[in-house]
N, C-alpha and C positions, 0 to 999 in steps of 0.2 A: 495248316488245314487246307485239305482241298478246296478249291471253290466251287462250290454248287451252280447249277444252270440258273436257278432263281435268283441267287444272289447277283451272278454275273449280269443278268438281264436287268436287274432293278439299279446295278452300278450304271450301266448303259443309259437308263432313263435319267438318272441323276446327272449322267454328262450332257445328255441331250438338251435338258432344261435348264442347266447351269453350267456354263463353261468353267468355272472356277474348279470343279472336280478333275476335269480332263487331264489336267497336268501330274495329277497324283499316281505315284508308281505304287504305292503300298495298296495291296489288294485289300477290300473290306470282307474280312474273313468271317464275320458271324451276322445272323439277321439282325441281332440287337444293336451292334455298330451300325448296321445300316439304316436300322429304323431312325438312329440318332442324326444320320446323315439326311434323311429324308425329311425328319423334323425341321432340320435347319433350312433345308430347301424350300419348304412351305413358308417358313418365315420369311425367308427372301423374299419369295413371289408376294407375300401379303403385305409385306412393306413397300413394294412398288405399287401395289394397288392403293393404299394409303397414301402415298406420295403422289397419285395420280398419274405414274409412269405407264400404267396399264388402265386404258379405257375401257370401262364395263360395256359401253355400246359396241366397241371394236371387238372385243371378246365374243359378242353375240352375233356379230356380222361374218366372223372368220369361219372358213368352212374346213377348218382341221379338227373339229370337236371330236370325230371319229377316226382313228387311223391305226394300221396294224404296223408294228416295228420288227423286223427281224434281225435278230442279234444272237450270236452264239449259238447257233443251231435250233432256237426256238423262236416262235413268233408271240410277241406281245400285244394284246389287243387293248388299246388305249382309247379312253373316252373322256373328252372333256366338257363340262357343261357349267356355265355360268349363270349362278342363280342371285338376285339383287335381294338385299337384306329384307326388302319389305314382303317377300315371298317366303325366304327361307325362314322368317321369324313368324310367320302366320300361323295362327292355331287353328287345328283341324279338328272338328269333332269325329267320335269315334263311331265307327259302321256297325259296330256290334250292340246287341241289345242289352249284353250283359257285360260283366267285367267292370273294372274301375278306371282305366286309363282313358282319356278322352270321353268321359261321361261325367255330365254335370255335376257337382258336388252335393247339392240338395238331394239328386236321385239316388246317389250312393249311401248318403247317410240315414235317408228314409228307407232304403232296401235293408240297411245293416242295422235299423233301429238304434243309432248311435248320434252322438253330437259331432263328434269329430271321425273321419273315415278310420277304418282299420289300419289302412297302409301307412297314414301318417303316424298313428299311435304305436306301431310295431317299429317302424323305421327310427322314430325319435327314442323309443325304450331302448333299442339296440344300440344306438349311437352313444346315448347317455351311460350305457351300461360300459363300453369300452373303447369309445371313439373321441372321449372329451378332450384327451391329451394328444391326439394325433396331428401331427404338423400338417397343417393346410387343409384340415377337414373342411368339406363343402367346396373348397378351391379345387384340390387335387381330385384329378379324374379317376373313376374307376373303371377297372375292366369292362369292355362293352359287352361282351359275351357273358359276363356276370349279371350284369344291370339287365340285359334281356332275359336272363331266365327269372330272376326276380320279376320282372313285369310280367311274364308269363304265369307266373305262380299265383300270384295277386289276383289276376285277371281270371282265373279259374278256381279261385278260392281255395288254393290248395293247403290243405291242413299242416303239411310239413314246411310251410314257410319259414317259420320262426327256427326250425333246424336247419334249413337252407342258410338263412342269414347268419346264424352263429358258426358257419364253417367257410363265410365267404369274408373277404377284405372288408373293413368297414367303409372304405370310399366307395365301394360298389352299393353298399346301401346308402350313402349318402347321395352319390348320383341317382338312385332310383327314386328317393324322396324329390328331389330337384326334376327328375323326368315327369313324375306325376303331376307336379304343379305346372309345368312346362306345358305338357298335354292337356290341360283341361280345356274345353271348348270355350270356355269364358275364363277369363281371370278372376283370381280370387277376390280383387277389389272391385270387381264387376265392370262392363263394359258401361253401364248408366253412369257410374259416379267417377269412373276415370279421369275425365276432363275436368270435373270438380276438384279433384284430388291435387290435379297438376296446378289450377289454379289457386289451390288454398296454400300449397306449398311455397307459392311465389309472393304470398302476402309479407309485407315489410314490417307490419305491426305484430309483435309477438302474442299479443293479448287475442287479437282478432284471428291471427293464424292458429293459436291453441283452440280457441273455439269452434273455428271452420273445420278444422281437422278431425277433432274428438266427434263432432257432431255427424261430419261424414261418415267416420269409422263405424258409429253407433246405429248408422242407418243400413249397414249392409245387413243383407239377408241372414238369418241366424247361423246356418250352416257355415257361410262364409267368416262371419266374426267369430264364431268360437272356434274354429279351425285356424284362423289367423291369430288369435290371442294365445292358443296352445302353442303355435309355432313360434310366437313371439318370445313367450317366456323361455323357450328352449334355445332360442338363438342368444338371448341375454345370458344364459347359462354357459354356453359355449364359449361366449366372449369373456366370461370371467375367468377362463384359463388362457387366456390370449398370451401372457408370459410364456407358456409351453406351447400351444399350438398355433401361436403367431395369428390367429383370426381376430382382428378387431371388430368393433361394432361397423365400422367403415366397409371393411374387407367383406362382412357377412351381408352388408346392404347391397355392395357392389354385385355380389353373387346372385342374391335374392330377388333385389329389387326388380327388375326387368321381367324376372320369372313371374311374380306375383301382381305385377301390375299391367304387363303389356297386353294392349286390347285385342281382341280378336280379328278385328280388322284393321289393318295398318293404314292409318290415316295421317296425311300430313298435318303438323302443328305448327306450321308456319305464321308467324304474326299476320294479321290483315294489311298493314302498311309497313312492311319492314323498311328501316333506313337504309340499311345495306343489302344487297342481294346475298340469300342464304342458298347455299347448294343442299340437296337431298341429302349429302353425307353429314353436312353440319345440323340440318334439322333432326336426323336421325341422332346423332351425338347427344344434341342438347336434349332430345326426349329421354334418351337411356339416363342422362344426368339427372333429369327431373324424376324418373322412376326410383333411382338411388337414393335421392334426398328424400322423398316420401317414406321410404321403408326406414332410413337413418331416423328421421323425425321421431317416430314411433318406438324406436330401439332406445331412443335416448330419453324417451320419457320416462321418469321415475315410476308413474302410476297412470294405469288407464282405468278409469272408472266402469263398472259393469252396467249395462242398460239397465237392469233389475236384479233383485236379490235371486230370484229363479237361475237366471243365467249365471251369476257369480258363483252358487254353490255348484252348478254344473261344470263351471271353468276348473274350479279347484278340487273336484271330487275326482278319484281315480278311476271312477265308472263313467268314462266317457265313450 
């Protein structure tokens, strides 16, 4: 197969950033193969970051964020920008007055006159229809263009969204659901209660922990609570197919924990008087672990009492 200029240029980028590819004589003959190599390169760069071999501050201070590379008769414009985790994970409220992405969940449910947002119900319904035995459901990424197309359709209340979903890969639908929760301006567990959940999950007394965690959960706003319970039941059903889809309760908690709990404003959760110095990376990792543990705790509970009979009837009704 004849090597295209695009493939040749990208091969040059791979060799530029990772000398390991420079000695290879066999051409990368397809974009798919190239993507595999590029993924390996990114994994290599990311491992260097985790090992501390690339200093984030040094990345910000370097003057090579933008450059033009000439190769094989074409020019490749390369722009590199380092964004720290606390900014890349920050929730951003929507600038639109309508739509559902980036809009407070209470606003959406009030507008729709529903207890659980339409997008959540539609995505869960489609995944339960044909995605429960999909290996790595919620863990495997969907096609970005499909996810963005679904996002746009839900934002404009497209009546054909159910038809669109039926024609898309189920991983794109799972990705759309995750994106919805990730782009909420406030986490499902709310900014107000997030520190309390983090403290509650750290309690050593199991009786005190259960009392604390349930009281906090049932204190959430109605739309947040009912949406979470709806999602929780779905995730438990997904985990029932673990032998096929390979998604255990812990795997699901790892995927959804930070998405549902990460606060709007990234604040350091460092201890007031740490016995040992804790880096920002360690602090971030500990916080993510706490978020995972909170969701895992609720996933492992056999039953969660409803706050009252009215909410219980709503939760188990098909008309949500």
